[in-house]
C-alpha positions as CSV (number, residue, x, y, z in Angstrom):
1,P,-5.6,-11.8,2.3
2,N,-5.7,-12.4,6.1
3,E,-3.0,-9.7,6.9
4,I,-4.3,-6.4,7.6
5,T,-2.9,-3.7,5.8
6,M,-2.6,0.2,7.0
7,A,-5.3,1.0,4.2
8,E,-7.6,-1.6,5.8
9,L,-7.1,-0.1,9.0
10,L,-7.8,3.4,7.9
11,K,-10.4,3.2,5.3
12,P,-13.2,2.4,7.7
13,L,-12.3,5.8,9.5
14,G,-13.1,7.7,6.5
15,Y,-9.6,7.9,4.9
16,A,-9.2,7.7,1.2
17,T,-6.5,5.3,0.3
18,A,-4.0,5.1,-2.4
19,C,-1.0,2.9,-3.5
20,I,1.2,4.4,-6.1
21,G,4.3,2.6,-7.2
22,K,5.8,-1.0,-6.5
23,W,3.4,-3.5,-4.9
24,H,5.3,-6.7,-4.8
25,L,3.0,-8.5,-2.5
26,G,1.1,-10.7,-5.1
27,D,0.0,-10.1,-8.5
28,I,-3.0,-12.3,-8.5
29,P,-6.3,-10.5,-8.0
30,E,-7.0,-11.4,-4.3
31,F,-3.7,-10.0,-3.6
32,L,-3.8,-6.7,-5.4
33,P,-4.1,-3.4,-3.7
34,L,-7.8,-2.7,-4.3
35,N,-8.5,-6.0,-2.6
36,Q,-6.1,-4.9,0.3
37,G,-7.9,-1.7,1.4
38,F,-6.8,0.7,-1.3
39,D,-9.2,2.6,-3.2
40,V,-6.7,3.8,-5.9
41,Y,-3.6,1.7,-7.4
42,F,-1.4,2.8,-10.0
43,G,1.9,0.9,-10.3
44,L,4.0,-2.3,-11.2
45,P,2.7,-5.4,-9.1
46,Y,6.4,-6.6,-8.6
47,S,9.9,-5.5,-8.9
48,N,10.8,-3.7,-12.2
49,D,13.9,-6.0,-12.9
50,M,11.3,-8.9,-13.4
51,W,10.7,-8.2,-17.1
52,P,11.8,-9.7,-20.3
53,N,14.7,-7.4,-20.7
54,H,16.5,-8.9,-17.5
55,P,20.1,-9.5,-18.3
56,T,20.4,-13.0,-16.9
57,A,16.7,-14.4,-16.4
58,K,14.8,-14.5,-19.8
59,D,11.6,-16.3,-18.6
60,Y,10.0,-13.3,-17.3
61,P,6.6,-12.2,-18.8
62,D,5.9,-8.8,-19.9
63,L,6.0,-6.2,-17.1
64,P,2.4,-4.8,-16.4
65,L,1.7,-1.1,-15.4
66,M,-1.6,-1.0,-13.6
67,E,-4.4,1.2,-12.8
68,G,-6.9,-0.4,-10.4
69,N,-7.1,-3.8,-11.3
70,D,-6.4,-3.1,-15.2
71,V,-3.2,-3.4,-17.0
72,V,-2.7,-0.1,-18.9
73,E,0.8,-0.7,-20.4
74,L,3.3,-3.4,-20.9
75,N,7.0,-2.9,-20.2
76,P,6.6,0.8,-19.5
77,S,9.6,3.1,-19.9
78,M,11.7,3.0,-16.6
79,D,12.7,6.7,-17.5
80,Q,9.1,7.8,-17.0
81,L,8.2,5.9,-13.6
82,T,9.3,8.3,-11.4
83,T,7.4,11.4,-13.0
84,R,4.2,9.2,-13.6
85,Y,4.0,8.2,-9.9
86,T,4.5,11.7,-8.8
87,E,1.7,12.9,-10.9
88,H,-0.5,10.3,-9.7
89,A,0.3,11.2,-6.0
90,V,0.0,14.9,-6.3
91,Q,-3.3,14.4,-8.0
92,F,-4.5,12.1,-5.3
93,I,-3.4,14.6,-2.7
94,R,-5.3,17.5,-4.6
95,D,-8.5,15.2,-5.0
96,N,-8.7,14.4,-1.2
97,K,-7.2,17.4,0.4
98,D,-10.6,18.0,2.1
99,R,-10.9,14.7,3.8
100,P,-8.1,12.3,5.6
101,F,-6.2,10.2,3.2
102,F,-3.5,7.5,3.3
103,L,-0.8,7.7,0.2
104,Y,1.6,4.8,0.0
105,L,4.0,5.8,-2.6
106,A,6.7,3.1,-3.5
107,H,9.0,4.6,-6.1
108,N,10.6,1.7,-8.1
109,M,13.9,3.7,-8.4
110,P,16.6,3.4,-7.4
111,H,16.0,-0.4,-8.1
112,V,17.6,-1.7,-11.2
113,P,17.1,-1.2,-14.0
114,L,17.5,2.3,-13.4
115,G,15.5,4.9,-15.4
116,V,15.5,8.8,-15.1
117,S,13.5,11.4,-17.2
118,D,15.3,13.8,-19.6
119,K,14.8,16.7,-17.2
120,F,17.3,14.9,-14.8
121,G,19.5,12.8,-17.1
122,G,23.1,13.7,-17.0
123,K,22.3,16.4,-14.5
124,S,24.3,14.9,-11.4
125,A,28.1,14.4,-11.0
126,Q,27.4,10.7,-9.8
127,G,26.2,9.4,-13.0
128,L,22.8,7.8,-13.7
129,Y,22.6,6.6,-10.2
130,G,22.9,10.3,-9.0
131,D,20.4,11.4,-11.6
132,V,17.8,8.9,-10.4
133,I,18.4,10.2,-6.7
134,M,17.9,13.8,-8.0
135,E,14.6,12.7,-9.7
136,I,13.4,11.1,-6.4
137,D,14.3,14.2,-4.5
138,W,12.5,16.3,-7.0
139,S,9.4,13.9,-6.6
140,V,9.4,14.3,-2.7
141,G,9.6,18.2,-3.4
142,E,6.6,18.0,-5.5
143,I,4.5,16.0,-3.0
144,L,5.6,18.2,0.0
145,R,4.7,21.4,-2.2
146,T,1.4,20.0,-3.0
147,L,1.0,19.3,0.8
148,K,1.8,22.8,1.6
149,E,-0.4,24.4,-1.3
150,S,-3.3,22.4,0.1
151,G,-2.7,23.6,3.5
152,L,-2.0,20.1,4.8
153,D,1.7,20.3,5.4
154,D,1.5,21.2,9.1
155,R,-1.2,18.1,9.8
156,T,0.3,15.3,7.6
157,L,2.7,12.7,8.5
158,V,5.3,11.9,5.8
159,V,7.4,8.8,6.4
160,F,10.5,7.9,4.3
161,T,11.9,4.4,4.1
162,S,13.7,2.4,1.4
163,D,14.1,-1.4,0.7
164,N,16.9,-1.1,-1.7
165,G,19.8,-1.0,0.6
166,P,23.3,0.3,-0.4
167,W,24.7,1.0,-4.1
168,L,28.1,-0.7,-3.1
169,S,27.9,-3.3,-5.7
170,Y,27.4,-1.1,-8.7
171,G,30.0,1.8,-8.1
172,N,29.1,5.0,-9.9
């Protein structure tokens, strides 16, 4: 709670703030995004591999998908997370296109367990991992398209980063 987030810096300046996706900075209420400067939160409060279906650690509780501070679903389909996050991000941009906003979108993919929607499943030559990357690329495209349609593309900073490292240990 003593750390200052980007959202806490920008909110007093009139920015709308949203966190969509993986939070993983604490799952008790005082650590959740709405208590760290975000107006909107939709996502998982920690890594998507911390769930009852983990192949070796069987002591994880049900994985909560949250909206705001409320659990809206337990053990959500990994196949739909990228699409759902993208839909929420696009809606946030549309809802806030007439004011400054800060959108933090942290896709769970390509963290294991991998999941991909039917529209991308089996489409790449690189197996499931390639399909997941194709869907993330689609997501970025949807967000950039929404910025352009909203007249914001020439005055919006978009930063890409990843915390998952290389895929070397899993092959194709």
